[in-house]
C-alpha positions as CSV (number, residue, x, y, z in Angstrom):
1,M,4.5,-10.9,-7.4
2,S,5.8,-11.4,-3.8
3,L,5.3,-9.4,-0.6
4,P,8.9,-7.7,0.7
5,E,10.3,-9.6,3.2
6,R,10.3,-6.7,5.9
7,L,6.1,-7.7,5.4
8,V,6.1,-11.0,7.1
9,Q,3.8,-10.0,9.9
10,P,0.0,-8.2,8.8
11,V,0.4,-4.4,8.0
12,G,-2.5,-2.2,6.6
13,K,-5.4,-3.3,7.3
14,R,-7.8,-6.5,6.6
15,A,-9.3,-6.0,3.2
16,E,-13.0,-6.1,2.2
17,L,-12.7,-7.2,-0.9
18,Y,-12.2,-10.7,-1.5
19,R,-13.3,-14.3,-1.1
20,D,-11.3,-17.3,-0.5
21,L,-10.7,-20.1,-3.1
22,S,-9.7,-23.8,-2.7
23,G,-5.8,-24.2,-1.9
24,G,-5.7,-21.5,0.1
25,K,-5.9,-19.2,-2.0
26,V,-7.7,-15.4,-1.9
27,Q,-9.1,-13.9,-4.9
28,C,-9.7,-10.4,-4.9
29,T,-12.3,-8.6,-6.0
30,A,-11.3,-5.0,-5.7
31,C,-11.0,-4.9,-9.3
32,A,-12.3,-6.7,-12.9
33,R,-8.9,-8.5,-12.5
34,L,-9.8,-10.5,-10.4
35,C,-6.2,-11.8,-8.8
36,Q,-5.7,-15.1,-7.5
37,I,-3.7,-14.5,-4.5
38,G,-1.5,-16.9,-2.4
39,E,0.0,-16.8,0.5
40,G,2.8,-14.0,-0.2
41,Q,2.1,-12.6,-2.9
42,V,0.4,-9.4,-3.7
43,G,-2.1,-8.5,-6.5
44,L,-1.1,-7.1,-9.7
45,C,-1.8,-3.6,-8.2
46,G,1.3,-4.3,-5.6
47,V,-0.8,-3.3,-2.6
48,R,-2.7,-5.7,-1.4
49,G,-1.2,-8.9,-0.4
50,V,-1.8,-12.1,1.5
51,V,-0.8,-13.2,4.9
52,G,-1.6,-15.4,7.2
53,G,-4.0,-16.9,4.8
54,K,-6.0,-13.4,4.9
55,L,-5.7,-10.7,2.2
56,Y,-4.5,-7.2,3.7
57,L,-4.7,-3.5,2.2
58,L,-0.6,-2.7,2.4
59,V,-1.1,0.4,1.9
60,Y,-4.1,1.5,4.5
61,G,-3.2,4.6,6.0
62,K,-0.4,5.3,4.1
63,V,-0.5,8.1,1.9
64,I,2.7,9.2,-1.0
65,A,1.1,12.4,-2.5
66,A,-1.6,15.3,-1.5
67,H,-2.4,18.7,-3.0
68,V,-5.3,21.1,-3.0
69,D,-6.9,21.7,-6.4
70,P,-9.4,23.2,-8.1
71,I,-12.4,20.6,-9.3
72,E,-12.3,21.5,-12.8
73,K,-8.4,19.9,-12.5
74,K,-9.9,16.3,-12.2
75,P,-11.4,17.3,-14.4
76,V,-15.0,17.9,-13.4
77,I,-16.8,20.2,-14.2
78,H,-20.6,19.4,-14.0
79,Y,-20.6,19.4,-9.9
80,R,-20.0,21.5,-7.2
81,P,-18.1,24.5,-10.3
82,G,-15.2,26.1,-8.6
83,S,-14.6,23.7,-5.6
84,K,-11.8,23.6,-3.7
85,I,-10.7,19.9,-4.1
86,F,-7.9,17.8,-1.3
87,S,-6.3,15.3,-3.6
88,I,-4.9,12.1,-2.2
89,A,-3.2,8.6,-3.8
90,T,-1.2,5.9,-2.2
91,N,1.2,3.6,-4.6
92,G,-0.4,1.1,-6.8
93,C,-2.7,0.6,-9.8
94,N,-4.2,-2.3,-11.7
95,W,-3.0,-0.8,-14.9
96,L,0.2,-1.0,-16.6
97,C,0.0,2.5,-17.8
98,R,2.7,3.0,-20.9
99,H,1.7,7.0,-21.2
100,C,0.7,7.2,-17.2
101,Q,1.8,11.1,-16.3
102,N,2.1,9.9,-12.6
103,F,4.3,6.6,-13.0
104,D,6.0,7.5,-10.5
105,I,2.9,6.9,-8.0
106,S,1.2,4.3,-10.1
107,Q,3.8,2.0,-10.7
108,R,5.5,2.2,-7.6
109,R,5.8,-2.1,-5.9
110,R,6.2,-0.8,-2.9
111,V,4.5,0.2,0.4
112,E,5.5,3.3,1.0
113,G,3.7,6.8,1.9
114,E,2.8,8.9,5.1
115,D,1.3,7.7,8.2
116,I,-1.9,9.3,7.9
117,A,-5.2,7.7,9.6
118,P,-9.0,8.8,7.7
119,E,-9.6,11.2,10.6
120,E,-6.4,13.1,9.6
121,V,-7.4,12.5,6.2
122,V,-10.5,15.0,6.7
123,A,-9.2,17.3,9.5
124,Q,-6.5,18.0,6.9
125,A,-8.9,18.4,4.6
126,Q,-10.9,20.8,6.5
127,A,-8.1,23.0,7.2
128,Y,-6.9,23.8,3.8
129,E,-11.0,24.4,3.6
130,C,-12.0,22.1,0.8
131,E,-15.4,21.3,-0.3
132,G,-14.8,17.8,-1.5
133,L,-12.2,15.1,-1.6
134,A,-10.3,13.6,-4.1
135,Y,-9.0,9.6,-4.6
136,T,-7.1,10.2,-7.5
137,Y,-3.0,9.8,-9.4
138,N,-3.7,6.3,-9.2
139,Q,-6.7,4.0,-9.4
140,P,-8.8,4.8,-6.0
141,T,-10.4,1.7,-6.0
142,I,-7.5,-0.5,-4.8
143,F,-7.1,1.1,-2.1
144,M,-10.9,0.9,-1.6
145,E,-11.3,0.5,2.3
146,F,-9.3,2.9,3.1
147,A,-11.2,5.2,1.2
148,K,-14.3,4.3,2.3
149,D,-13.5,5.3,5.7
150,I,-12.1,8.3,4.7
151,G,-15.4,8.8,2.4
152,R,-17.4,8.4,5.5
153,I,-16.4,10.5,8.1
154,A,-15.7,13.2,4.7
155,R,-19.4,13.0,4.2
156,E,-20.5,13.8,7.9
157,K,-18.3,16.5,8.5
158,G,-20.1,18.2,4.6
159,I,-17.4,17.0,2.6
160,F,-18.0,15.0,-0.7
161,N,-16.4,12.6,-2.1
162,L,-14.8,12.0,-5.8
163,F,-13.3,9.1,-7.3
164,V,-11.1,10.0,-11.2
165,S,-10.9,6.5,-12.0
166,N,-10.2,4.2,-14.9
167,G,-13.7,2.3,-14.4
168,F,-11.7,-1.4,-14.4
169,D,-14.3,-2.4,-11.4
170,T,-16.8,-4.8,-10.0
171,P,-20.1,-4.9,-8.5
172,E,-18.9,-5.5,-5.3
173,T,-17.3,-2.1,-5.8
174,V,-20.1,-0.4,-6.9
175,S,-21.7,-1.4,-3.5
176,M,-19.2,0.0,-1.8
177,M,-19.6,3.1,-3.7
178,K,-23.1,3.8,-2.5
179,E,-21.7,3.9,0.9
180,F,-20.1,7.7,0.5
181,L,-19.3,8.0,-2.7
182,D,-21.0,11.6,-4.3
183,C,-18.9,11.8,-8.3
184,I,-16.8,9.7,-10.1
185,T,-15.0,10.5,-13.7
186,V,-14.0,7.4,-15.8
187,D,-11.7,7.9,-18.5
188,F,-11.2,6.2,-21.0
189,K,-8.2,5.5,-23.2
190,G,-8.3,5.8,-27.0
191,N,-11.7,5.8,-27.4
192,G,-12.4,2.2,-25.2
193,E,-11.3,0.1,-27.7
194,S,-9.5,-3.0,-26.1
195,E,-6.9,-3.5,-29.1
196,F,-5.5,0.2,-27.4
197,A,-6.2,-1.4,-23.9
198,R,-4.5,-4.5,-24.3
199,R,-1.1,-2.7,-25.7
200,Y,-0.9,0.6,-24.0
201,T,-3.0,0.0,-20.5
202,G,-1.8,-3.6,-20.1
203,I,-5.8,-4.9,-19.2
204,P,-7.2,-8.1,-21.7
205,S,-10.5,-5.8,-22.4
206,A,-12.0,-2.5,-21.9
207,D,-15.7,-4.3,-21.7
208,P,-15.1,-3.9,-17.4
209,V,-15.3,-0.2,-17.9
210,F,-18.6,-0.2,-19.5
211,Q,-20.4,-3.0,-17.3
212,T,-19.1,-0.3,-14.4
213,L,-20.9,2.3,-15.6
214,L,-23.9,0.6,-16.6
215,E,-23.6,-0.4,-12.3
216,I,-23.0,2.9,-11.4
217,K,-26.6,4.2,-12.9
218,E,-28.7,1.5,-12.5
219,R,-27.7,0.7,-8.9
220,T,-26.3,4.4,-7.2
221,K,-27.1,8.2,-7.2
222,V,-23.0,9.4,-7.8
223,H,-22.8,12.0,-10.4
224,V,-20.9,11.1,-13.9
225,E,-18.3,12.0,-16.0
226,I,-16.2,10.7,-18.9
227,T,-13.1,11.5,-20.4
228,D,-11.6,10.0,-23.0
229,L,-7.2,10.4,-23.6
230,I,-6.7,11.1,-27.6
231,V,-3.5,9.5,-28.5
232,P,-2.8,10.2,-31.9
233,K,-1.8,7.3,-34.4
234,V,-2.6,4.3,-31.9
235,G,-6.2,5.9,-30.6
236,D,-7.2,8.4,-32.3
237,D,-9.7,6.3,-34.5
238,L,-12.5,8.1,-35.2
239,T,-15.3,5.5,-35.5
240,A,-14.0,4.1,-32.1
241,A,-14.8,7.4,-31.5
242,R,-18.7,7.4,-32.8
243,R,-19.0,4.2,-31.3
244,L,-17.7,5.1,-28.1
245,C,-20.6,8.9,-28.3
246,S,-23.6,6.7,-29.1
247,W,-23.0,4.5,-26.4
248,V,-22.7,6.8,-23.5
249,N,-25.7,8.2,-25.1
250,D,-27.6,5.4,-25.0
251,N,-26.7,4.1,-21.9
252,L,-25.9,7.3,-19.6
253,G,-28.1,9.8,-21.0
254,P,-27.4,13.0,-23.8
255,D,-26.6,15.3,-21.1
256,T,-23.8,13.2,-19.3
257,P,-20.3,15.3,-20.2
258,V,-17.5,13.6,-22.1
259,H,-14.2,15.4,-22.0
260,F,-11.8,15.0,-24.8
261,L,-8.1,14.7,-23.7
262,R,-5.1,15.9,-25.4
263,F,-2.5,13.4,-25.3
264,H,1.3,14.8,-23.9
265,P,4.3,12.4,-24.0
266,D,4.8,10.7,-20.7
267,Y,6.6,7.5,-19.3
268,K,7.2,4.9,-22.0
269,M,5.4,6.6,-24.6
270,M,7.9,10.3,-25.0
271,D,8.1,9.8,-28.7
272,F,4.5,10.0,-29.6
273,P,3.5,13.4,-30.4
274,R,1.0,16.0,-28.8
275,T,-2.7,15.0,-29.5
276,P,-3.5,17.5,-32.8
277,L,-6.0,20.1,-32.3
278,E,-7.5,19.1,-35.6
279,T,-8.2,16.0,-34.2
280,L,-10.1,16.7,-30.7
281,E,-12.0,18.9,-32.9
282,K,-13.1,16.2,-35.2
283,H,-14.2,14.2,-32.0
284,H,-16.0,16.7,-30.4
285,E,-17.8,16.9,-33.3
286,I,-18.6,13.6,-33.5
287,G,-20.3,13.8,-30.1
288,K,-22.3,16.4,-31.0
289,Q,-23.5,14.8,-33.7
290,A,-24.0,11.4,-31.5
291,G,-26.7,13.6,-29.2
292,L,-24.5,14.7,-26.1
293,N,-25.3,18.1,-24.9
294,Y,-22.3,18.6,-23.3
295,V,-18.7,18.2,-25.1
296,Y,-15.2,19.8,-24.0
297,I,-11.7,19.1,-25.3
298,G,-9.4,19.2,-22.3
299,N,-6.1,20.0,-22.1
300,V,-5.8,23.1,-24.8
301,P,-6.3,26.4,-22.2
302,G,-8.4,28.6,-24.1
303,H,-10.3,26.6,-26.6
304,P,-14.0,27.8,-27.2
305,A,-14.7,24.1,-26.1
306,E,-13.7,24.2,-22.8
307,S,-16.6,26.6,-21.6
308,T,-20.2,25.0,-21.2
309,Y,-23.0,26.5,-23.8
310,C,-27.0,26.4,-23.1
311,P,-28.7,23.8,-24.6
312,G,-31.4,25.5,-25.2
313,C,-30.0,29.2,-26.8
314,G,-26.3,28.4,-27.3
315,K,-24.9,30.6,-25.4
316,V,-21.7,30.8,-23.0
317,L,-23.1,29.5,-19.5
318,I,-19.7,28.9,-18.0
319,K,-16.9,30.6,-20.1
320,R,-13.6,28.8,-18.8
321,Y,-9.6,29.3,-19.5
322,S,-7.7,26.0,-19.0
323,Y,-9.0,25.1,-14.7
324,E,-10.5,29.0,-14.3
325,I,-14.0,30.0,-14.1
326,L,-14.0,33.0,-16.0
327,E,-17.8,34.0,-16.7
328,Y,-20.8,31.9,-15.2
329,N,-24.4,32.4,-16.8
330,L,-26.2,30.3,-14.0
331,D,-29.0,31.6,-11.8
332,R,-29.5,29.7,-8.0
333,G,-32.0,26.7,-10.0
334,N,-28.7,26.1,-12.1
335,K,-31.2,27.3,-14.9
336,C,-29.3,29.6,-18.2
337,R,-30.2,33.6,-16.8
338,F,-30.6,33.7,-20.9
339,C,-33.2,31.3,-22.0
340,G,-34.2,29.8,-18.7
341,Y,-32.7,26.2,-19.7
342,K,-32.5,23.9,-16.5
343,T,-29.2,22.2,-16.6
344,P,-27.9,19.1,-15.2
345,I,-25.1,20.9,-13.6
346,V,-24.8,19.9,-9.9
347,G,-25.0,22.6,-6.4
348,P,-24.1,26.0,-6.4
349,L,-20.4,27.7,-8.1
350,S,-18.3,27.4,-4.9
351,R,-17.5,30.9,-2.6
352,S,-13.5,30.1,-3.2
353,F,-13.6,29.3,-7.0
354,K,-11.1,32.4,-7.3
355,D,-9.1,31.2,-4.4
356,D,-5.1,29.9,-5.2
357,R,-6.2,26.2,-5.0
358,F,-2.9,24.8,-6.4
359,I,-1.0,23.9,-2.9
360,P,0.9,21.5,-2.3
361,V,0.8,19.4,0.4
362,L,3.1,16.2,0.0
363,S,5.4,15.6,-2.5
């Protein structure tokens, strides 16, 4: 893929995640594609390109979308529950998901967006009284250097940093995460099956996602949650779900939250139905049978599996309806009020959890 004609001079900012190759090419190490990029070309993501023999992050300082969300929308529900989050994105993505609900952002291969410095992003988060910053809507590691510069400032101001990620990363990106990231939700598609990944997300294998999770677990203190989009007919195999849940239990631990998400038709998969509720409930049961303590069903407002239950006594710890917290039964030490069971939930209930948290900032 070639650079747009108007980008013949360096734009954005020099990238940090790369290695030089022979023959005048550069290998980008921002994601597991490891694109080899020549002069005047960009990687598959569309935002990392070579100009003058150097790799640039072309969308550095350009935000295409920004909103204020509840943290539960990510979905993250075991980290700072009820928090108000400032969510941002650039253009581009390293996956080609046929079902992407943010395709107008992620599949746009143009250098666009509102010019904004890292300090200004943090200032906007503060102005909206947000407790966290989420890098989301597209894959955040393709704009990793921009996210890092924002995240360092945010952390200095007492604002935490959250990635909504496909996990298709490298050891280099994980190392950079240690400098600023507090929380990540990694979204599998179709139970992490490589056949599904190749056909519907455009990657050769899901193996790098599993490797990234191992590295995050071993090398960082980042809080991890897992989501799994269950696509009917092509990504809902129960045997694969068992393998995924067993892997999470064995490698990340039984307290790792796992969210099974309902698919809805979008982008190039408009002819597919929504995931049947029965299919999601079977996945939920498989997660519990695998020994996971916290298994959720997402995108089904009002379902009992939206809520958190105490592994000790079985009572409701956090009752939810969609993104809203209706009942909270944890003490200040995040122990169950009924039996004293110590949960792995991080942080107190946010004071802002009842605020109106759906504020469009950019569109």
